[in-house]
N, C-alpha and C positions, 0 to 999 in steps of 0.2 A: 512391490518394487516394479517400476515401469522399465521398459526396454531402454529408454533414454538414460535413466539413472544407472542401469547396469553397465551401459557403455562408458559412461563417465567414470564410474568406479574402476572399470577395467583399465581405462586410460591412466587413471591416477596410480594404480598399482604397477603397471608395466612401464609407464612413462612414455608410451608411444601413442600414436594416433591411429593405430590399426583397429579395425572393427572385428568383432568376433565372427567366425564363419557362420553363414546362414545354414539352417538345416536343409538337408536334401529335399527337394520338391519334385514330385513326379509331374511331367508335362501333361497338361490337360488338352483336350480337343480344342478349346477356345484359344489356347496359346499358339497352336500351329496355324500357319497361314492357309487360307482356303484359296480356291481358284479365283473367286471374286476379289479377294484381297490383293492377289498378285496382278490383277488386271486382265485376266483371260476373257472376261465378258465385256471389257471395255474396248476391245480391239475393234478397229474400223472394218467395214465390209471388204475393203480392198487390201487389207494388211498381208494376206498370204498369197497374193497373186503371182509374184515373181516377175521376171523381165518379159516373159511371153504375155502374161496378162496385161502388163503395162503397155506393151506394143499394141495389143488388141484394143485397149481403151483409146490409145492415140489414134489408131486407124478409124475406129467407130466414131469418135468425136469429130475427126476431120471430115469424114464422108458425110456425116449429118450436117455439119456446117456448110460444106460445099453444096449439098443438096438444097439447103435453104437459100443460098445466094444465087444458085443457077436455076432455080425452079421458076415456074411461070408467075409467081407472086412477087410483090415488092419485099425486099429484105427488111425494110424498116417496120413492116407489120409484125415480124416475128423476132424481135430483138431479145425477148426473154428466153425463147427457145435457143437462140444462138448463144446466149450467155450460158445456158445449161450445157451445150455442146463444148463450149470453151472450158468449163469446169471439168468435164470428162477428160478432155485432152490434158489439162493440168494435172489431174490425179494420175493419169497414165504416165506422164513425164516424171512425176515424183516417184511412183512405184518402180518404174524401169531404172531410173537413175540411182535411187538408193540401193536397189538390189544389186545392180552392177558394181556400184562403189563398194558395197560390203564384200562382194566376191573378190574384188581387186585387193582389198585390204587383208583378205584371208579370214574374215569372220563370217559366221553363219548365223544370221538372224539379228535381232535387236539386243540380245543378251550380251553380245560381245565375246562369245565363246569361240575359241579357235576351232577351225575346221579340221 
C-alpha cells in the first residue's frame, strides 16, 4: 500500500482532510543554512564601513576628482579616471546615508533588528 492510498483511506475513515502526522526527523547538516546561503560571502567590500568610512570615501573621491581637474593636464584626457572617482563618491554617499538613516530609525544593520 502506498502512502497516497493510506492517506485516502484515512480521509475516508475519518471524513476529514487532515494528513497523518509525519514521523519525527532529525535535522541534518544540509538542512541548516550555512554562511554562504545567508549571503555572508556576497557582501560588498564597502558594506561594513559605517558613516566614517562613507565620509572618507566621499573626501577621497572628491580630492581625486579635484586633483584631475586642477592638475597641469587637460581634464578631457582622463574622463575614465574621473568617472572612477565619481563612483567612489557615490558609494561613499550611499554608505554614509544608509548608515545614518538606519541609526535614525533605531535599527542596527540590514537585518532590521532593534538596537
